[in-house]
N, C-alpha and C positions, 0 to 999 in steps of 0.2 A: 637128217643128214645128207638126202640125194639132193635137194635147192640146196643146200650149204657148197657139194660138188659141182654143181650147175652153175651156180654164182662165177665160182673161182674158175671155172672153165671160160664163162663169157668174159670174166674181167682178164684170163690171161688173153683170150683173142684181140678186145678190145686192146691191150697195152700193147701187143705185137703188131697190131696195124701201126698204132701210132708213133713205134719204133721207126717206124718204114718210112712215115712220111716229113717233109722238111719242116723246122721247128715254128717256121711262121702260121704254116696252114696248123698246126698242133697248137698253138696259141690261141687262134681266132675262133679256135673249134671250144678250145676251153671258155672262152669268155664268151661264147655265144650259149653255149649250156648253163654258164654261171647268170647270164643275165635271165634268160629263162626260167632256173631254178628260182629268181630272185621277184622276177614278177609273177611265179607261178605262188610262193610263199606272199607275197602282197596283198595277190588278189584274195587268198586264201584268209587272211589276215581282218582285212579288212572286210571283208562280205556282210551281206548284213544279217544274213540269217546264222542260228545257232543250232547246235545240233543236243537232241534230247539227249537229258542227263549232265551234259556239260556244267559245268561250274558257273554259277554267277559272283562273282566278286566279289561285284557293288552290294549283293543283297546278302552276303554272308552266306548262302549255299547253293542248293540246286534250284532251276528254275522252274 
């Protein structure tokens, strides 16, 4: 519960900061974050190593 309160507090601070900057700055920051998340997701998706206990769908079970 305390974590949720902290997360909502941080979200409020971030949204408050975004409300005071010009729209183009917010758009550029949003695009930068989206690009960073897309690169992270692609790197995780296509990484060569697999975690222990990860389902191997090609073999129909655990690795």
